[in-house]
C-alpha positions in Angstrom: 72.4 -54.7 146.2 68.7 -54.6 146.9 66.9 -57.7 145.8 63.8 -57.0 143.9 61.4 -59.5 142.2 62.2 -60.4 138.6 59.1 -58.7 137.4 59.9 -55.5 139.2 63.4 -55.5 137.8 62.2 -56.0 134.2 59.6 -53.3 134.3 62.2 -50.8 135.4 64.6 -52.0 132.7 61.8 -51.4 130.2 61.2 -47.9 131.8 64.8 -47.0 131.6 65.2 -48.1 128.0 62.4 -45.8 127.0 62.9 -42.9 129.2 66.4 -42.5 130.7 67.5 -39.8 128.2 64.4 -37.7 129.0 65.0 -38.2 132.7 68.6 -37.0 132.5 67.6 -34.0 130.3 64.8 -33.2 132.8 67.2 -32.9 135.7 65.9 -35.9 137.6 69.2 -37.7 137.9 68.4 -38.9 141.5 65.3 -40.6 140.3 67.0 -42.2 137.3 69.9 -43.5 139.5 67.4 -45.0 141.9 65.5 -46.7 139.2 68.7 -48.0 137.5 70.0 -49.3 140.7 66.7 -51.2 141.4 66.9 -52.7 137.9 70.3 -54.3 138.6 68.6 -57.4 140.2 69.6 -60.5 138.2 67.1 -62.7 136.4 67.6 -66.1 135.0 66.5 -66.8 131.4 63.7 -69.0 132.8 62.5 -66.2 135.0 62.6 -63.6 132.3 60.5 -65.8 130.0 58.0 -66.8 132.6 55.9 -63.6 132.6 55.1 -60.6 130.5 55.6 -57.2 132.1 53.5 -55.7 129.3 50.5 -57.4 130.8 51.2 -57.9 134.5 48.9 -59.8 136.7 49.7 -57.8 139.9 51.8 -54.9 141.1 55.5 -55.5 140.9 56.6 -56.3 144.5 59.6 -55.1 146.5 61.3 -58.0 148.2 62.6 -57.4 151.8 60.6 -54.2 152.5 61.3 -52.5 155.8 58.8 -52.7 158.6 58.5 -49.1 159.7 56.6 -47.5 162.6 54.0 -45.0 161.6 56.2 -42.2 162.9 59.2 -43.3 160.9 57.1 -43.7 157.7 55.7 -40.2 158.2 59.2 -38.7 158.7 60.5 -40.3 155.5 57.5 -39.3 153.5 57.8 -35.7 154.6 61.4 -35.7 153.4 60.8 -37.2 150.0 57.3 -36.0 149.2 58.3 -32.8 147.3 60.7 -34.9 145.1 58.0 -37.5 144.4 55.4 -34.8 143.5 57.9 -33.0 141.2 58.4 -36.3 139.3 54.8 -37.1 138.9 54.0 -33.6 137.7 56.2 -34.1 134.7 53.4 -36.2 133.3 51.3 -33.1 132.9 48.4 -35.2 134.1 46.0 -32.8 135.9 45.5 -35.1 138.8 49.3 -35.7 139.2 49.8 -32.0 139.2 47.2 -31.3 141.9 46.7 -34.4 144.1 49.1 -33.2 146.8 46.7 -30.4 147.6 43.8 -32.7 148.0 42.5 -34.1 151.4 44.6 -37.0 152.7 42.7 -39.7 154.5 45.5 -41.5 156.3 47.5 -40.3 159.3 50.7 -41.8 158.2 52.0 -43.8 155.2 51.2 -47.5 155.5 52.5 -50.6 153.7 50.1 -51.9 151.1 50.2 -55.5 150.2 48.0 -54.8 147.2 50.5 -52.2 145.9 53.7 -54.3 146.0 54.6 -53.8 149.7 55.1 -50.1 149.0 54.1 -47.4 151.5 51.1 -45.5 150.3 48.9 -42.5 151.1 45.2 -42.0 150.2 44.1 -38.8 148.6 40.7 -37.8 147.1 39.6 -34.7 145.1 36.6 -32.6 146.2 34.2 -34.7 144.2 35.5 -37.8 145.9 35.4 -36.5 149.4 32.8 -39.1 150.4 35.7 -41.6 150.4 36.3 -40.3 153.9 33.1 -42.1 155.0 35.0 -45.3 154.2 32.7 -48.3 154.1 29.7 -46.0 154.2 30.9 -43.9 151.3 28.5 -45.4 148.7 29.0 -45.1 145.0 31.3 -42.3 143.8 30.0 -39.5 141.6 31.4 -39.0 138.1 34.6 -37.0 138.3 35.7 -38.4 141.7 39.4 -39.2 141.7 41.3 -41.3 144.2 45.1 -41.1 144.3 47.8 -43.1 146.0 51.4 -42.0 145.8 54.0 -44.5 146.9 57.5 -45.1 148.0 59.5 -48.1 149.2 62.0 -48.6 152.0 64.3 -51.6 152.1 65.7 -53.3 155.1 69.0 -51.7 154.3 67.3 -48.3 154.8 67.3 -47.4 151.1 64.3 -45.3 150.0 63.0 -44.9 146.4 60.0 -43.4 144.8 57.2 -45.7 143.5 54.4 -45.0 141.0 51.4 -42.7 141.5 48.2 -44.8 141.3 45.0 -43.0 140.2 41.4 -44.2 139.8 38.8 -41.8 138.3 35.0 -42.4 138.1 34.0 -41.9 134.5 30.6 -41.4 132.9 28.4 -44.5 132.4 29.4 -46.7 129.5 33.2 -45.9 129.8 34.1 -49.5 130.7 31.4 -51.8 132.1 33.7 -54.5 133.5 35.6 -51.8 135.4 32.3 -50.3 136.7 33.4 -47.1 134.8 36.6 -46.6 136.8 39.6 -45.5 134.9 42.9 -46.7 136.4 46.2 -45.0 135.7 49.8 -45.6 136.8 52.3 -42.8 136.5 56.0 -43.6 137.0 58.4 -41.6 139.2 59.7 -39.6 136.2 56.2 -38.7 135.0 56.0 -41.3 132.2 52.7 -43.2 131.8 52.9 -46.9 132.5 49.3 -47.4 131.5 45.7 -46.0 131.6 42.4 -47.8 131.1 41.1 -47.5 127.6 44.2 -45.6 126.6 48.0 -45.9 126.2 49.3 -49.1 127.8 45.8 -50.1 128.8 46.8 -53.8 128.9 49.4 -53.0 131.6 46.7 -51.9 134.1 44.1 -54.6 133.3 45.0 -56.3 136.6 43.8 -53.2 138.5 40.2 -54.0 137.4 40.6 -57.6 138.5 42.1 -56.6 141.9 39.4 -54.0 142.7 36.7 -56.4 141.6 37.6 -58.5 144.6 36.3 -56.0 147.2 32.8 -56.3 148.7 30.1 -55.3 146.3 28.8 -52.5 148.6 32.3 -50.9 148.6 32.1 -50.1 144.9 35.6 -51.3 143.9 37.3 -49.1 146.5 39.9 -50.2 149.0 39.9 -48.2 152.2 42.6 -47.0 154.6 43.3 -49.5 157.4 41.4 -48.7 160.6 44.5 -47.7 162.6 45.6 -45.1 160.0 42.2 -43.5 159.3 41.6 -39.8 159.7 38.0 -39.0 160.7 36.7 -35.7 159.4 33.7 -34.0 161.1 32.8 -32.2 157.9 33.2 -33.7 154.5 31.2 -31.0 152.7 
């Protein structure tokens, strides 16, 4: 059995309780089985009472993640990408439906400590193309959307889909303490875990806190690690 953190197990139990019937009807049995299997990690009563998954303080982490080479991570992503995208698209979120056609700014998936030790990729829509200037990007224009899809690989070699993370620059006044960024997390079956100022907003509050920790001149954006960056000659 894969050992996952108590918080990670509880959030998937919550997800299954709400959405398993829809997942099965939607033909996503492989995703449902994967999520159910993850949720089997045991929790003691003390652990289950120690935190509230309806208002998490950080991304739910995968324990014992595999340490993959860039080449291996890319091979795995190429094999599971279509299934991941198909699940996210069930949300009918416009960004979830289109992000896979946006420009990708990393050469291979990399493990992100700030996203629960999952392997992630960085995409941006056309309005957000300045992201490719990285630390020199400056503030994003209204309508810029950054997307990170994710997957996890355990030391046993098991692979499962993670959430899709989105941040969209909204008009001034949307949310001052978030610098007018709207954060969304879409689960592997397309269900919405939370979105700033919307359904489940309290579940993504920690995104604001986390992104506030970056340097002020980076405007709440984390950038691709140097060794995985793709440099574009023309970002127009």
